[in-house]
Residue frames relative to the residue before (quaternion, step in Angstrom):
aa qw qx qy qz dx dy dz
X 1.0000 0.0000 0.0000 0.0000 0.00 0.00 0.00
X 0.3511 -0.7445 0.5414 0.1713 3.55 -0.88 1.03
X 0.4346 -0.6713 0.5331 0.2761 3.58 -1.01 0.83
X 0.4128 -0.6822 0.5439 0.2617 3.58 -0.98 0.84
X 0.4831 -0.6823 0.4678 0.2868 3.54 -0.85 1.02
X 0.6305 -0.5437 0.3906 0.3927 3.58 -1.21 0.52
X 0.6223 0.5480 -0.3400 0.4438 3.63 1.02 -0.81
X 0.6812 0.4763 -0.2708 0.4855 3.62 0.92 -1.00
X 0.6245 0.5579 -0.3287 0.4367 3.56 0.97 -0.92
X 0.6490 0.5231 -0.3067 0.4595 3.58 0.97 -0.94
X 0.6437 0.5259 -0.3126 0.4598 3.58 0.98 -0.87
X 0.7047 0.4852 -0.2579 0.4489 3.55 0.91 -1.07
X 0.6113 0.5589 -0.3487 0.4386 3.57 1.04 -0.68
X 0.7246 0.4221 -0.2159 0.5002 3.56 1.13 -0.68
X 0.5617 0.6074 -0.3601 0.4312 3.61 1.33 -0.10
X 0.3603 -0.7533 0.4966 0.2368 3.68 -0.50 1.08
X 0.5630 0.6009 -0.3982 0.4042 3.63 1.12 -0.40
X 0.6671 0.5242 -0.2962 0.4388 3.60 1.14 -0.54
X 0.6112 0.5982 -0.3253 0.4035 3.57 1.27 -0.07
X 0.7675 0.1791 -0.1465 0.5978 3.58 1.34 -0.12
X 0.6430 -0.5430 0.3849 0.3788 3.54 -1.26 0.39
X 0.4401 -0.7265 0.4773 0.2252 3.50 -0.77 1.17
X 0.7153 0.4326 -0.2476 0.4898 3.61 1.21 -0.50
X 0.3363 0.7278 -0.5231 0.2889 3.60 1.18 0.29
X 0.8208 0.1739 -0.1620 0.5194 3.58 -0.73 1.06
X 0.6620 0.4681 -0.3276 0.4850 3.63 1.19 -0.04
X 0.7550 0.1743 -0.0911 0.6256 3.59 0.90 -0.96
X 0.4534 -0.6995 0.4795 0.2743 3.57 -0.83 1.02
X 0.3574 0.6957 -0.5578 0.2777 3.60 -0.55 1.16
X 0.4003 -0.6505 0.5698 0.3032 3.51 -1.33 0.22
X 0.3843 -0.7498 0.4968 0.2080 3.53 -0.51 1.27
X 0.3163 -0.6914 0.6123 0.2168 3.51 -1.07 0.81
X 0.5945 -0.6051 0.3836 0.3651 3.65 -1.03 0.55
X 0.6426 0.5194 -0.3447 0.4454 3.63 1.07 -0.55
X 0.1776 -0.7676 0.6079 0.0987 3.57 -0.91 0.99
X 0.1866 -0.7656 0.6103 0.0811 3.56 -0.91 1.04
X 0.3708 -0.6833 0.5776 0.2491 3.53 -1.23 0.53
X 0.1525 -0.8233 0.5457 0.0324 3.56 -0.34 1.25
X 0.3063 -0.7090 0.6068 0.1877 3.54 -0.85 1.06
X 0.1781 -0.8367 0.5085 0.0983 3.59 -0.13 1.22
X 0.7572 0.3707 -0.1968 0.5005 3.58 1.06 -0.68
X 0.1159 -0.7243 0.6764 0.0668 3.54 -0.99 1.00
X 0.0404 0.8033 -0.5861 0.0982 3.57 -0.53 1.21
X 0.8260 0.0188 -0.0567 0.5604 3.58 -0.78 1.05
X 0.6446 -0.5741 0.2749 0.4235 3.57 1.04 0.95
X 0.6519 0.4471 -0.3438 0.5069 3.59 1.21 0.62
X 0.5132 -0.6000 0.4948 0.3630 3.51 -1.22 0.43
X 0.4475 -0.7112 0.4720 0.2667 3.56 -0.80 0.97
X 0.2900 -0.7541 0.5696 0.1511 3.58 -1.12 0.81
X 0.3962 0.6975 -0.4865 0.3461 3.58 1.28 0.29
X 0.5081 -0.7004 0.3870 0.3186 3.67 -0.54 1.05
X 0.7048 0.4758 -0.2854 0.4421 3.62 0.94 -0.78
X 0.6205 0.5043 -0.3531 0.4858 3.58 1.27 0.04
X 0.6349 0.4757 -0.3318 0.5105 3.58 1.26 0.00
X 0.1140 -0.8275 0.5497 0.0093 3.58 -0.66 1.09
X 0.4027 -0.6988 0.5425 0.2350 3.53 -1.08 0.83
X 0.1335 0.7766 -0.6047 0.1156 3.60 -0.65 1.10
X 0.5632 -0.5880 0.4524 0.3639 3.56 -1.20 0.54
X 0.6555 -0.5482 0.3604 0.3740 3.55 -1.20 0.50
X 0.5863 0.5758 -0.3709 0.4327 3.58 1.14 -0.59
X 0.6820 0.4461 -0.2756 0.5099 3.61 0.95 -0.93
X 0.6073 0.5666 -0.3728 0.4136 3.63 0.95 -0.72
X 0.6283 0.5425 -0.3376 0.4438 3.62 1.05 -0.72
X 0.7714 0.2933 -0.1583 0.5421 3.66 1.04 -0.66
X 0.2727 0.8135 -0.4853 0.1684 3.65 1.17 0.39
X 0.6602 0.5086 -0.3054 0.4607 3.61 1.20 -0.46
X 0.4699 0.6672 -0.4500 0.3627 3.54 1.23 -0.10
X 0.6169 -0.6267 0.3262 0.3468 3.59 -0.82 0.98
X 0.7079 0.4521 -0.2784 0.4659 3.61 0.80 -0.97
X 0.6367 0.5149 -0.3223 0.4750 3.60 1.06 -0.71
X 0.6547 0.5141 -0.3094 0.4597 3.57 0.93 -0.90
X 0.6201 0.5470 -0.3365 0.4507 3.59 1.00 -0.80
X 0.6856 0.4808 -0.2820 0.4682 3.56 0.92 -0.90
X 0.6349 0.5333 -0.3148 0.4620 3.53 1.03 -0.82
X 0.6430 0.5168 -0.3090 0.4733 3.57 1.05 -0.84
X 0.6225 0.5261 -0.3508 0.4613 3.64 0.95 -0.77
X 0.6624 0.4952 -0.3082 0.4701 3.60 0.88 -0.94
X 0.6623 0.5175 -0.3189 0.4380 3.59 0.84 -0.95
X 0.6939 0.4753 -0.2897 0.4568 3.58 0.77 -1.02
X 0.6346 0.5390 -0.3327 0.4428 3.60 1.03 -0.74
X 0.7613 0.3850 -0.2330 0.4667 3.58 0.93 -0.78
X 0.5244 0.6286 -0.4156 0.3965 3.61 1.25 -0.10
X 0.3493 -0.7297 0.5584 0.1837 3.52 -1.07 0.87
X 0.6789 -0.4546 0.3753 0.4376 3.56 -1.36 0.16
X 0.6310 0.5342 -0.3247 0.4593 3.57 1.05 -0.77
X 0.6073 0.5428 -0.3516 0.4614 3.61 1.02 -0.68
X 0.6780 0.4993 -0.2838 0.4587 3.54 0.88 -1.02
X 0.6205 0.5524 -0.3438 0.4379 3.63 1.03 -0.69
X 0.6408 0.5233 -0.3100 0.4684 3.58 1.17 -0.53
X 0.7532 0.3473 -0.1483 0.5386 3.54 1.35 -0.38
X 0.0566 -0.8696 0.4877 0.0529 3.61 0.68 1.06
X 0.6481 0.5254 -0.3349 0.4378 3.58 0.97 -0.77
X 0.6041 0.5526 -0.3395 0.4630 3.56 1.11 -0.75
X 0.6528 0.5246 -0.3113 0.4492 3.60 0.93 -0.91
X 0.6232 0.5360 -0.3297 0.4643 3.59 1.03 -0.82
X 0.6813 0.5033 -0.2838 0.4494 3.56 0.98 -0.86
X 0.6849 0.4949 -0.2763 0.4579 3.56 1.09 -0.75
X 0.7896 0.3338 -0.1657 0.4875 3.58 1.03 -0.70
């Protein structure tokens, strides 16, 4: 598990999306009160430290984040919140998507 940099941590602490489960109402589950920060993107064999690739999810969902249907929803959320600048930092990802 990669440590989140201080710069990214500061951004995430101030992001309201990180205070509740991103999959609440999307995947049927009972949200646990603890919110984990899930590194959704593995790029060049490392967990990405780009803030928009880290998603706030409850610990129940975090346990099953590799399940195909859960991963698909997490990817949709991640791609929707990524900016053009985020994609520029990930050229191989862009080649794979287009």
